[in-house]
TIROGU-194657 format. One record per atom (N, C-alpha, C, CB): atom name; residue number from 1; y, x, z. Coordinates in nm, 2 decimals. Each point is the difference from the previous one (the first is absolute). Glycine has a CB too. Example, Ala and Ser with C-alpha at 12.3 -4.5 7.8 and 13.67 -1.06 7.14 Angstrom:
! residues 2
+----+-----+--------+--------+--------+
: at :   i :  north :   east :     up :
+----+-----+--------+--------+--------+
:  N :   1 :  -0.57 :   1.32 :   0.78 :
: CA :   1 :   0.12 :  -0.09 :   0.00 :
:  C :   1 :   0.12 :   0.09 :   0.00 :
: CB :   1 :  -0.12 :  -0.19 :   0.12 :
:  N :   2 :   0.23 :   0.15 :  -0.19 :
: CA :   2 :   0.11 :   0.09 :   0.00 :
:  C :   2 :   0.11 :  -0.08 :   0.08 :
: CB :   2 :  -0.06 :   0.12 :  -0.22 :
+----+-----+--------+--------+--------+
END
This chain:
! residues 113
+----+-----+--------+--------+--------+
: at :   i :  north :   east :     up :
+----+-----+--------+--------+--------+
:  N :   1 :  -0.23 :  -0.86 :  -2.32 :
: CA :   1 :  -0.04 :   0.06 :   0.12 :
:  C :   1 :  -0.15 :  -0.02 :   0.03 :
: CB :   1 :   0.23 :  -0.03 :   0.09 :
:  N :   2 :  -0.30 :   0.13 :  -0.05 :
: CA :   2 :  -0.14 :  -0.01 :   0.03 :
:  C :   2 :  -0.03 :  -0.05 :   0.14 :
: CB :   2 :  -0.04 :   0.18 :  -0.17 :
:  N :   3 :   0.13 :  -0.14 :   0.26 :
: CA :   3 :  -0.03 :  -0.02 :   0.14 :
:  C :   3 :   0.13 :  -0.06 :   0.07 :
: CB :   3 :  -0.18 :   0.18 :   0.00 :
:  N :   4 :   0.16 :  -0.25 :   0.11 :
: CA :   4 :   0.11 :  -0.04 :   0.09 :
:  C :   4 :   0.05 :   0.12 :   0.08 :
: CB :   4 :  -0.09 :  -0.23 :   0.01 :
:  N :   5 :   0.00 :   0.32 :   0.02 :
: CA :   5 :   0.03 :   0.11 :   0.10 :
:  C :   5 :  -0.09 :   0.12 :  -0.03 :
: CB :   5 :   0.08 :  -0.17 :   0.17 :
:  N :   6 :  -0.02 :   0.28 :  -0.16 :
: CA :   6 :  -0.08 :   0.13 :   0.00 :
:  C :   6 :   0.03 :   0.07 :   0.13 :
: CB :   6 :   0.00 :   0.02 :  -0.25 :
:  N :   7 :  -0.10 :   0.03 :   0.31 :
: CA :   7 :   0.01 :   0.07 :   0.13 :
:  C :   7 :  -0.03 :   0.15 :  -0.02 :
: CB :   7 :  -0.06 :  -0.22 :   0.13 :
:  N :   8 :   0.15 :   0.30 :  -0.09 :
: CA :   8 :  -0.02 :   0.15 :  -0.01 :
:  C :   8 :  -0.01 :   0.05 :   0.14 :
: CB :   8 :   0.13 :   0.02 :  -0.22 :
:  N :   9 :  -0.24 :   0.05 :   0.25 :
: CA :   9 :  -0.02 :   0.06 :   0.13 :
:  C :   9 :   0.00 :   0.15 :  -0.02 :
: CB :   9 :  -0.13 :  -0.20 :   0.09 :
:  N :  10 :   0.22 :   0.27 :  -0.03 :
: CA :  10 :   0.01 :   0.15 :  -0.01 :
:  C :  10 :  -0.08 :   0.05 :   0.12 :
: CB :  10 :   0.22 :   0.00 :  -0.12 :
:  N :  11 :  -0.32 :   0.08 :   0.10 :
: CA :  11 :  -0.08 :   0.05 :   0.10 :
:  C :  11 :  -0.01 :   0.15 :   0.01 :
: CB :  11 :  -0.14 :  -0.20 :  -0.03 :
:  N :  12 :   0.14 :   0.25 :   0.16 :
: CA :  12 :  -0.02 :   0.14 :   0.02 :
:  C :  12 :  -0.08 :   0.02 :   0.13 :
: CB :  12 :   0.21 :   0.06 :  -0.12 :
:  N :  13 :  -0.34 :  -0.04 :   0.11 :
: CA :  13 :  -0.08 :   0.03 :   0.12 :
:  C :  13 :   0.00 :  -0.11 :   0.10 :
: CB :  13 :   0.04 :   0.24 :  -0.04 :
:  N :  14 :  -0.06 :  -0.36 :   0.00 :
: CA :  14 :   0.00 :  -0.12 :   0.09 :
:  C :  14 :  -0.13 :  -0.08 :  -0.03 :
: CB :  14 :   0.25 :   0.00 :   0.02 :
:  N :  15 :  -0.36 :   0.06 :  -0.04 :
: CA :  15 :  -0.12 :  -0.06 :  -0.05 :
:  C :  15 :  -0.04 :  -0.13 :   0.07 :
: CB :  15 :  -0.08 :   0.22 :  -0.05 :
:  N :  16 :   0.07 :  -0.22 :   0.18 :
: CA :  16 :  -0.04 :  -0.12 :   0.07 :
:  C :  16 :   0.11 :  -0.11 :   0.00 :
: CB :  16 :  -0.15 :   0.14 :   0.14 :
:  N :  17 :   0.27 :  -0.10 :  -0.13 :
: CA :  17 :   0.12 :  -0.09 :  -0.01 :
:  C :  17 :   0.00 :  -0.07 :  -0.13 :
: CB :  17 :   0.13 :   0.13 :   0.17 :
:  N :  18 :  -0.15 :  -0.04 :  -0.28 :
: CA :  18 :   0.00 :  -0.05 :  -0.13 :
:  C :  18 :  -0.11 :  -0.11 :  -0.02 :
: CB :  18 :   0.09 :   0.22 :  -0.08 :
:  N :  19 :  -0.21 :  -0.19 :   0.13 :
: CA :  19 :  -0.11 :  -0.09 :  -0.01 :
:  C :  19 :   0.04 :  -0.14 :   0.06 :
: CB :  19 :  -0.17 :   0.20 :   0.01 :
:  N :  20 :   0.22 :  -0.20 :   0.11 :
: CA :  20 :   0.04 :  -0.12 :   0.06 :
:  C :  20 :   0.11 :  -0.08 :  -0.07 :
: CB :  20 :  -0.06 :   0.11 :   0.22 :
:  N :  21 :   0.15 :  -0.03 :  -0.28 :
: CA :  21 :   0.11 :  -0.06 :  -0.08 :
:  C :  21 :  -0.06 :  -0.07 :  -0.12 :
: CB :  21 :   0.16 :   0.18 :   0.08 :
:  N :  22 :  -0.25 :  -0.11 :  -0.15 :
: CA :  22 :  -0.06 :  -0.06 :  -0.12 :
:  C :  22 :  -0.09 :  -0.12 :   0.03 :
: CB :  22 :   0.01 :   0.23 :  -0.11 :
:  N :  23 :  -0.08 :  -0.22 :   0.22 :
: CA :  23 :  -0.08 :  -0.11 :   0.04 :
:  C :  23 :   0.08 :  -0.13 :   0.03 :
: CB :  23 :  -0.16 :   0.16 :   0.10 :
:  N :  24 :   0.28 :  -0.13 :  -0.04 :
: CA :  24 :   0.09 :  -0.12 :   0.03 :
:  C :  24 :   0.06 :  -0.06 :  -0.13 :
: CB :  24 :   0.05 :   0.11 :   0.22 :
:  N :  25 :  -0.05 :  -0.04 :  -0.33 :
: CA :  25 :   0.05 :  -0.06 :  -0.13 :
:  C :  25 :  -0.11 :  -0.08 :  -0.07 :
: CB :  25 :   0.16 :   0.20 :  -0.02 :
:  N :  26 :  -0.28 :  -0.17 :   0.05 :
: CA :  26 :  -0.11 :  -0.07 :  -0.07 :
:  C :  26 :   0.00 :  -0.16 :   0.01 :
: CB :  26 :  -0.13 :   0.20 :   0.03 :
:  N :  27 :   0.16 :  -0.25 :   0.09 :
: CA :  27 :   0.00 :  -0.15 :   0.01 :
:  C :  27 :   0.13 :  -0.07 :  -0.05 :
: CB :  27 :  -0.16 :   0.03 :   0.19 :
:  N :  28 :   0.25 :   0.05 :  -0.24 :
: CA :  28 :   0.13 :  -0.06 :  -0.04 :
:  C :  28 :  -0.03 :  -0.10 :  -0.12 :
: CB :  28 :   0.13 :   0.21 :   0.08 :
:  N :  29 :  -0.07 :  -0.33 :  -0.08 :
: CA :  29 :  -0.02 :  -0.09 :  -0.10 :
:  C :  29 :   0.13 :  -0.07 :  -0.04 :
: CB :  29 :  -0.23 :  -0.04 :   0.08 :
:  N :  30 :   0.23 :  -0.04 :  -0.18 :
: CA :  30 :   0.12 :  -0.07 :  -0.04 :
:  C :  30 :   0.09 :   0.07 :  -0.10 :
: CB :  30 :  -0.01 :  -0.11 :   0.22 :
:  N :  31 :  -0.03 :   0.22 :  -0.27 :
: CA :  31 :   0.08 :   0.07 :  -0.10 :
:  C :  31 :  -0.08 :   0.10 :  -0.07 :
: CB :  31 :   0.20 :  -0.03 :   0.14 :
:  N :  32 :  -0.15 :   0.08 :  -0.25 :
: CA :  32 :  -0.07 :   0.10 :  -0.08 :
:  C :  32 :   0.07 :   0.13 :   0.04 :
: CB :  32 :  -0.06 :  -0.15 :  -0.20 :
:  N :  33 :  -0.02 :   0.25 :   0.26 :
: CA :  33 :   0.05 :   0.12 :   0.03 :
:  C :  33 :  -0.10 :   0.12 :  -0.02 :
: CB :  33 :   0.14 :  -0.12 :   0.17 :
:  N :  34 :  -0.09 :   0.24 :  -0.18 :
: CA :  34 :  -0.08 :   0.12 :  -0.01 :
:  C :  34 :   0.05 :   0.10 :   0.09 :
: CB :  34 :  -0.04 :  -0.05 :  -0.24 :
:  N :  35 :  -0.05 :   0.14 :   0.28 :
: CA :  35 :   0.03 :   0.11 :   0.10 :
:  C :  35 :  -0.02 :   0.13 :  -0.07 :
: CB :  35 :  -0.06 :  -0.15 :   0.20 :
:  N :  36 :   0.15 :   0.24 :  -0.17 :
: CA :  36 :  -0.02 :   0.14 :  -0.05 :
:  C :  36 :   0.02 :   0.09 :   0.12 :
: CB :  36 :   0.08 :  -0.05 :  -0.23 :
:  N :  37 :  -0.17 :   0.14 :   0.26 :
: CA :  37 :   0.01 :   0.10 :   0.10 :
:  C :  37 :   0.04 :   0.13 :  -0.07 :
: CB :  37 :  -0.17 :  -0.11 :   0.16 :
:  N :  38 :   0.28 :   0.17 :  -0.12 :
: CA :  38 :   0.03 :   0.14 :  -0.04 :
:  C :  38 :  -0.03 :   0.09 :   0.11 :
: CB :  38 :   0.19 :  -0.08 :  -0.16 :
:  N :  39 :  -0.29 :   0.17 :   0.14 :
: CA :  39 :  -0.04 :   0.09 :   0.10 :
:  C :  39 :   0.07 :   0.14 :  -0.03 :
: CB :  39 :  -0.22 :  -0.12 :   0.03 :
:  N :  40 :   0.30 :   0.16 :   0.07 :
: CA :  40 :   0.08 :   0.12 :  -0.01 :
:  C :  40 :  -0.08 :   0.12 :   0.05 :
: CB :  40 :   0.21 :  -0.13 :   0.03 :
:  N :  41 :  -0.32 :   0.16 :  -0.10 :
: CA :  41 :  -0.08 :   0.12 :   0.02 :
:  C :  41 :  -0.06 :   0.01 :   0.14 :
: CB :  41 :   0.15 :   0.12 :  -0.16 :
:  N :  42 :  -0.20 :  -0.23 :   0.21 :
: CA :  42 :  -0.06 :  -0.01 :   0.13 :
:  C :  42 :  -0.13 :   0.09 :   0.00 :
: CB :  42 :   0.09 :  -0.23 :   0.04 :
:  N :  43 :  -0.12 :   0.28 :   0.08 :
: CA :  43 :  -0.12 :   0.08 :   0.01 :
:  C :  43 :  -0.10 :  -0.06 :   0.10 :
: CB :  43 :   0.13 :   0.20 :  -0.06 :
:  N :  44 :  -0.11 :  -0.33 :   0.09 :
: CA :  44 :  -0.08 :  -0.07 :   0.10 :
:  C :  44 :  -0.10 :  -0.10 :  -0.06 :
: CB :  44 :   0.19 :   0.03 :   0.16 :
:  N :  45 :  -0.20 :  -0.03 :  -0.29 :
: CA :  45 :  -0.09 :  -0.10 :  -0.07 :
:  C :  45 :   0.06 :  -0.14 :  -0.02 :
: CB :  45 :  -0.18 :   0.12 :   0.11 :
:  N :  46 :   0.31 :  -0.13 :  -0.09 :
: CA :  46 :   0.07 :  -0.13 :  -0.03 :
:  C :  46 :  -0.02 :  -0.05 :  -0.14 :
: CB :  46 :   0.17 :   0.07 :   0.17 :
:  N :  47 :  -0.16 :   0.01 :  -0.27 :
: CA :  47 :  -0.01 :  -0.04 :  -0.13 :
:  C :  47 :  -0.14 :  -0.04 :  -0.03 :
: CB :  47 :   0.18 :   0.15 :  -0.07 :
:  N :  48 :  -0.28 :  -0.09 :   0.13 :
: CA :  48 :  -0.14 :  -0.03 :  -0.02 :
:  C :  48 :  -0.03 :  -0.14 :   0.05 :
: CB :  48 :  -0.06 :   0.24 :   0.02 :
:  N :  49 :   0.11 :  -0.28 :   0.09 :
: CA :  49 :  -0.03 :  -0.14 :   0.04 :
:  C :  49 :   0.06 :  -0.10 :  -0.09 :
: CB :  49 :   0.00 :   0.08 :   0.24 :
:  N :  50 :   0.11 :  -0.05 :  -0.30 :
: CA :  50 :   0.05 :  -0.10 :  -0.10 :
:  C :  50 :  -0.10 :  -0.02 :  -0.11 :
: CB :  50 :   0.24 :   0.07 :   0.05 :
:  N :  51 :  -0.29 :   0.04 :  -0.11 :
: CA :  51 :  -0.10 :  -0.01 :  -0.11 :
:  C :  51 :  -0.13 :  -0.06 :   0.05 :
: CB :  51 :   0.11 :   0.20 :  -0.10 :
:  N :  52 :  -0.15 :  -0.17 :   0.22 :
: CA :  52 :  -0.13 :  -0.04 :   0.05 :
:  C :  52 :   0.00 :  -0.15 :   0.05 :
: CB :  52 :  -0.05 :   0.24 :   0.05 :
:  N :  53 :   0.16 :  -0.28 :   0.01 :
: CA :  53 :   0.00 :  -0.13 :   0.07 :
:  C :  53 :   0.09 :  -0.10 :  -0.06 :
: CB :  53 :  -0.06 :   0.12 :   0.20 :
:  N :  54 :   0.15 :  -0.09 :  -0.29 :
: CA :  54 :   0.10 :  -0.09 :  -0.05 :
:  C :  54 :   0.01 :   0.01 :  -0.15 :
: CB :  54 :   0.13 :   0.01 :   0.22 :
:  N :  55 :  -0.23 :  -0.05 :  -0.29 :
: CA :  55 :  -0.01 :   0.01 :  -0.15 :
:  C :  55 :   0.12 :  -0.07 :  -0.07 :
: CB :  55 :  -0.25 :   0.02 :   0.02 :
:  N :  56 :   0.31 :  -0.12 :   0.04 :
: CA :  56 :   0.11 :  -0.07 :  -0.07 :
:  C :  56 :   0.13 :   0.06 :   0.03 :
: CB :  56 :  -0.13 :  -0.20 :   0.02 :
:  N :  57 :   0.14 :   0.31 :   0.05 :
: CA :  57 :   0.13 :   0.07 :   0.03 :
:  C :  57 :   0.01 :   0.12 :  -0.10 :
: CB :  57 :  -0.01 :  -0.07 :   0.25 :
:  N :  58 :   0.12 :   0.08 :  -0.31 :
: CA :  58 :   0.03 :   0.12 :  -0.08 :
:  C :  58 :   0.04 :   0.12 :   0.09 :
: CB :  58 :   0.08 :  -0.15 :  -0.19 :
:  N :  59 :  -0.14 :   0.26 :   0.16 :
: CA :  59 :   0.03 :   0.13 :   0.07 :
:  C :  59 :   0.06 :   0.10 :  -0.09 :
: CB :  59 :  -0.19 :  -0.05 :   0.15 :
:  N :  60 :   0.30 :   0.10 :  -0.11 :
: CA :  60 :   0.07 :   0.11 :  -0.06 :
:  C :  60 :  -0.01 :   0.12 :   0.09 :
: CB :  60 :   0.16 :  -0.15 :  -0.13 :
:  N :  61 :  -0.23 :   0.25 :   0.09 :
: CA :  61 :  -0.01 :   0.13 :   0.08 :
:  C :  61 :   0.11 :   0.09 :  -0.04 :
: CB :  61 :  -0.25 :  -0.03 :   0.03 :
:  N :  62 :   0.34 :   0.06 :   0.06 :
: CA :  62 :   0.10 :   0.10 :  -0.03 :
:  C :  62 :  -0.05 :   0.13 :   0.04 :
: CB :  62 :   0.18 :  -0.17 :   0.04 :
:  N :  63 :  -0.16 :   0.27 :  -0.12 :
: CA :  63 :  -0.05 :   0.14 :   0.03 :
:  C :  63 :   0.07 :   0.06 :   0.11 :
: CB :  63 :  -0.06 :   0.02 :  -0.24 :
:  N :  64 :   0.18 :  -0.06 :   0.27 :
: CA :  64 :   0.07 :   0.05 :   0.12 :
:  C :  64 :   0.09 :  -0.10 :   0.06 :
: CB :  64 :   0.00 :   0.22 :  -0.11 :
:  N :  65 :   0.04 :  -0.20 :   0.23 :
: CA :  65 :   0.08 :  -0.09 :   0.08 :
:  C :  65 :   0.15 :   0.03 :  -0.04 :
: CB :  65 :  -0.17 :  -0.02 :   0.19 :
:  N :  66 :   0.22 :  -0.07 :  -0.28 :
: CA :  66 :   0.14 :   0.02 :  -0.04 :
:  C :  66 :   0.09 :  -0.09 :   0.08 :
: CB :  66 :  -0.08 :   0.06 :  -0.22 :
:  N :  67 :   0.03 :  -0.13 :   0.33 :
: CA :  67 :   0.08 :  -0.08 :   0.08 :
:  C :  67 :   0.00 :  -0.15 :  -0.03 :
: CB :  67 :   0.14 :   0.20 :   0.03 :
:  N :  68 :  -0.07 :  -0.27 :   0.06 :
: CA :  68 :   0.00 :  -0.15 :   0.00 :
:  C :  68 :   0.05 :  -0.06 :  -0.14 :
: CB :  68 :   0.04 :   0.01 :   0.25 :
:  N :  69 :   0.08 :   0.03 :  -0.29 :
: CA :  69 :   0.06 :  -0.05 :  -0.12 :
:  C :  69 :  -0.08 :   0.03 :  -0.12 :
: CB :  69 :   0.22 :   0.01 :   0.11 :
:  N :  70 :  -0.26 :   0.11 :  -0.13 :
: CA :  70 :  -0.07 :   0.04 :  -0.12 :
:  C :  70 :  -0.14 :  -0.07 :   0.00 :
: CB :  70 :   0.11 :   0.22 :   0.00 :
:  N :  71 :  -0.18 :  -0.24 :   0.11 :
: CA :  71 :  -0.12 :  -0.06 :   0.00 :
:  C :  71 :   0.01 :  -0.15 :  -0.03 :
: CB :  71 :  -0.08 :   0.16 :   0.17 :
:  N :  72 :   0.18 :  -0.23 :  -0.11 :
: CA :  72 :   0.02 :  -0.14 :  -0.03 :
:  C :  72 :   0.04 :  -0.02 :  -0.15 :
: CB :  72 :   0.06 :  -0.04 :   0.24 :
:  N :  73 :   0.01 :   0.13 :  -0.29 :
: CA :  73 :   0.04 :  -0.01 :  -0.14 :
:  C :  73 :  -0.12 :   0.01 :  -0.09 :
: CB :  73 :   0.22 :   0.10 :   0.05 :
:  N :  74 :  -0.32 :  -0.02 :  -0.02 :
: CA :  74 :  -0.12 :   0.00 :  -0.08 :
:  C :  74 :  -0.07 :  -0.14 :   0.00 :
: CB :  74 :  -0.03 :   0.25 :   0.06 :
:  N :  75 :   0.03 :  -0.31 :   0.05 :
: CA :  75 :  -0.06 :  -0.14 :   0.00 :
:  C :  75 :   0.08 :  -0.10 :  -0.07 :
: CB :  75 :  -0.10 :   0.06 :   0.22 :
:  N :  76 :   0.23 :  -0.05 :  -0.21 :
: CA :  76 :   0.09 :  -0.10 :  -0.07 :
:  C :  76 :  -0.01 :   0.03 :  -0.15 :
: CB :  76 :   0.15 :  -0.01 :   0.19 :
:  N :  77 :  -0.16 :   0.13 :  -0.23 :
: CA :  77 :  -0.01 :   0.04 :  -0.14 :
:  C :  77 :  -0.13 :  -0.05 :  -0.06 :
: CB :  77 :   0.14 :   0.20 :   0.03 :
:  N :  78 :  -0.25 :  -0.20 :   0.05 :
: CA :  78 :  -0.13 :  -0.05 :  -0.04 :
:  C :  78 :   0.01 :  -0.15 :  -0.04 :
: CB :  78 :  -0.11 :   0.17 :   0.15 :
:  N :  79 :   0.19 :  -0.24 :  -0.08 :
: CA :  79 :   0.01 :  -0.14 :  -0.03 :
:  C :  79 :   0.12 :  -0.03 :  -0.09 :
: CB :  79 :  -0.10 :  -0.05 :   0.22 :
:  N :  80 :   0.16 :   0.15 :  -0.28 :
: CA :  80 :   0.10 :  -0.02 :  -0.11 :
:  C :  80 :   0.14 :  -0.01 :   0.05 :
: CB :  80 :  -0.17 :  -0.11 :  -0.12 :
:  N :  81 :   0.20 :   0.13 :   0.24 :
: CA :  81 :   0.14 :  -0.01 :   0.05 :
:  C :  81 :   0.07 :   0.13 :  -0.05 :
: CB :  81 :  -0.06 :  -0.14 :   0.20 :
:  N :  82 :   0.19 :   0.13 :  -0.23 :
: CA :  82 :   0.08 :  -0.12 :   0.00 :
:  C :  82 :   0.01 :  -0.08 :  -0.13 :
: CB :  82 :   0.13 :   0.12 :   0.17 :
:  N :  83 :  -0.17 :  -0.06 :  -0.28 :
: CA :  83 :   0.03 :  -0.06 :  -0.13 :
:  C :  83 :  -0.11 :  -0.10 :  -0.04 :
: CB :  83 :   0.12 :   0.20 :  -0.06 :
:  N :  84 :  -0.24 :  -0.18 :   0.09 :
: CA :  84 :  -0.11 :  -0.08 :  -0.05 :
:  C :  84 :  -0.08 :  -0.05 :   0.12 :
: CB :  84 :  -0.01 :   0.12 :  -0.22 :
:  N :  85 :   0.07 :  -0.18 :   0.31 :
: CA :  85 :  -0.06 :  -0.04 :   0.12 :
:  C :  85 :  -0.11 :  -0.11 :  -0.03 :
: CB :  85 :   0.21 :   0.06 :   0.13 :
:  N :  86 :  -0.33 :  -0.04 :  -0.07 :
: CA :  86 :  -0.11 :  -0.09 :  -0.01 :
:  C :  86 :   0.00 :  -0.10 :   0.11 :
: CB :  86 :  -0.13 :   0.17 :  -0.12 :
:  N :  87 :   0.23 :  -0.17 :   0.21 :
: CA :  87 :   0.00 :  -0.10 :   0.11 :
:  C :  87 :   0.15 :  -0.03 :   0.03 :
: CB :  87 :  -0.21 :   0.09 :   0.09 :
:  N :  88 :   0.22 :  -0.21 :  -0.04 :
: CA :  88 :   0.14 :  -0.05 :   0.04 :
:  C :  88 :   0.05 :   0.08 :   0.12 :
: CB :  88 :  -0.06 :  -0.23 :  -0.09 :
:  N :  89 :  -0.03 :   0.26 :   0.19 :
: CA :  89 :   0.04 :   0.07 :   0.12 :
:  C :  89 :  -0.09 :   0.12 :   0.02 :
: CB :  89 :   0.08 :  -0.22 :   0.10 :
:  N :  90 :  -0.02 :   0.32 :  -0.03 :
: CA :  90 :  -0.08 :   0.12 :   0.05 :
:  C :  90 :   0.02 :   0.01 :   0.15 :
: CB :  90 :   0.02 :   0.11 :  -0.23 :
:  N :  91 :  -0.13 :  -0.07 :   0.29 :
: CA :  91 :   0.01 :   0.03 :   0.15 :
:  C :  91 :  -0.05 :   0.14 :   0.02 :
: CB :  91 :  -0.04 :  -0.25 :   0.06 :
:  N :  92 :   0.12 :   0.32 :   0.02 :
: CA :  92 :  -0.04 :   0.14 :   0.04 :
:  C :  92 :  -0.05 :  -0.02 :   0.15 :
: CB :  92 :   0.17 :   0.12 :  -0.15 :
:  N :  93 :  -0.30 :  -0.10 :   0.16 :
: CA :  93 :  -0.06 :  -0.03 :   0.13 :
:  C :  93 :  -0.06 :   0.13 :   0.06 :
: CB :  93 :  -0.06 :  -0.23 :  -0.08 :
:  N :  94 :   0.09 :   0.25 :   0.21 :
: CA :  94 :  -0.05 :   0.12 :   0.07 :
:  C :  94 :  -0.14 :  -0.02 :   0.03 :
: CB :  94 :   0.23 :   0.05 :   0.09 :
:  N :  95 :  -0.31 :   0.05 :  -0.09 :
: CA :  95 :  -0.15 :  -0.01 :   0.03 :
:  C :  95 :  -0.03 :  -0.04 :   0.14 :
: CB :  95 :  -0.04 :   0.16 :  -0.18 :
:  N :  96 :   0.13 :  -0.15 :   0.27 :
: CA :  96 :  -0.02 :  -0.04 :   0.14 :
:  C :  96 :   0.03 :  -0.14 :   0.03 :
: CB :  96 :   0.05 :   0.23 :   0.07 :
:  N :  97 :  -0.04 :  -0.31 :  -0.18 :
: CA :  97 :   0.04 :  -0.15 :   0.01 :
:  C :  97 :  -0.13 :  -0.08 :  -0.01 :
: CB :  97 :   0.23 :   0.05 :  -0.09 :
:  N :  98 :  -0.24 :  -0.15 :   0.17 :
: CA :  98 :  -0.10 :  -0.11 :  -0.02 :
:  C :  98 :   0.07 :  -0.12 :  -0.03 :
: CB :  98 :  -0.16 :   0.11 :   0.16 :
:  N :  99 :   0.13 :  -0.17 :  -0.28 :
: CA :  99 :   0.07 :  -0.11 :  -0.05 :
:  C :  99 :  -0.07 :  -0.13 :   0.04 :
: CB :  99 :   0.08 :   0.14 :  -0.20 :
:  N : 100 :  -0.02 :  -0.23 :   0.28 :
: CA : 100 :  -0.06 :  -0.12 :   0.04 :
:  C : 100 :  -0.03 :  -0.09 :  -0.12 :
: CB : 100 :   0.12 :   0.01 :   0.22 :
:  N : 101 :  -0.22 :  -0.09 :  -0.21 :
: CA : 101 :  -0.04 :  -0.10 :  -0.11 :
:  C : 101 :   0.12 :  -0.08 :  -0.04 :
: CB : 101 :  -0.24 :   0.00 :   0.08 :
:  N : 102 :   0.26 :  -0.02 :  -0.21 :
: CA : 102 :   0.10 :  -0.09 :  -0.05 :
:  C : 102 :   0.14 :   0.07 :  -0.01 :
: CB : 102 :  -0.12 :  -0.18 :   0.10 :
:  N : 103 :   0.13 :   0.30 :  -0.05 :
: CA : 103 :   0.13 :   0.06 :   0.00 :
:  C : 103 :   0.06 :   0.03 :  -0.14 :
: CB : 103 :  -0.07 :   0.10 :   0.21 :
:  N : 104 :  -0.02 :  -0.05 :  -0.30 :
: CA : 104 :   0.05 :   0.03 :  -0.14 :
:  C : 104 :   0.05 :  -0.12 :  -0.07 :
: CB : 104 :  -0.16 :   0.19 :  -0.01 :
:  N : 105 :   0.08 :  -0.30 :   0.01 :
: CA : 105 :   0.04 :  -0.12 :  -0.07 :
:  C : 105 :   0.13 :  -0.06 :   0.06 :
: CB : 105 :  -0.24 :  -0.05 :  -0.05 :
:  N : 106 :   0.25 :   0.05 :   0.18 :
: CA : 106 :   0.12 :  -0.06 :   0.06 :
:  C : 106 :   0.12 :   0.09 :  -0.02 :
: CB : 106 :  -0.13 :  -0.11 :   0.17 :
:  N : 107 :   0.11 :   0.24 :  -0.17 :
: CA : 107 :   0.11 :   0.10 :  -0.03 :
:  C : 107 :   0.05 :  -0.02 :  -0.15 :
: CB : 107 :  -0.09 :   0.16 :   0.17 :
:  N : 108 :   0.00 :  -0.17 :  -0.26 :
: CA : 108 :   0.05 :  -0.01 :  -0.14 :
:  C : 108 :   0.06 :  -0.14 :  -0.03 :
: CB : 108 :  -0.18 :   0.16 :  -0.07 :
:  N : 109 :   0.13 :  -0.26 :   0.14 :
: CA : 109 :   0.06 :  -0.13 :  -0.02 :
:  C : 109 :   0.14 :   0.00 :   0.05 :
: CB : 109 :  -0.23 :  -0.12 :   0.01 :
:  N : 110 :   0.25 :   0.18 :   0.10 :
: CA : 110 :   0.14 :   0.01 :   0.06 :
:  C : 110 :   0.09 :   0.08 :  -0.09 :
: CB : 110 :  -0.10 :  -0.01 :   0.23 :
:  N : 111 :   0.05 :   0.12 :  -0.29 :
: CA : 111 :   0.08 :   0.08 :  -0.09 :
:  C : 111 :   0.04 :  -0.07 :  -0.13 :
: CB : 111 :  -0.11 :   0.20 :   0.09 :
:  N : 112 :   0.03 :  -0.30 :  -0.13 :
: CA : 112 :   0.02 :  -0.08 :  -0.12 :
:  C : 112 :   0.11 :  -0.10 :   0.01 :
: CB : 112 :  -0.24 :   0.03 :  -0.05 :
:  N : 113 :   0.28 :  -0.06 :   0.18 :
: CA : 113 :   0.11 :  -0.10 :   0.02 :
:  C : 113 :   0.13 :   0.05 :  -0.06 :
: CB : 113 :  -0.12 :  -0.08 :   0.21 :
+----+-----+--------+--------+--------+
END
């Protein structure tokens, strides 16, 4: 396994909410994790802020909005799920979420019990 956790954020036209969500993930410590944003054909510049402001975040630009399940599946497939998973855990996170400091580490340690 490469990571303790991978975080997939499915986005559609939530530019400012996505920015706040990604900012809240930056100070997370205590585990190895990666973030992937799947943008479902937004037209509000959401994908552009990922490229411009969050170089460590993987961006998948979907050409069309195929919905929640299909978008999340793109992110999970990027990290090798289900057969070649590169992480022990995966989190599907909505872009309107702000993650308090320490949440990812405490969540994964609880899941490991």
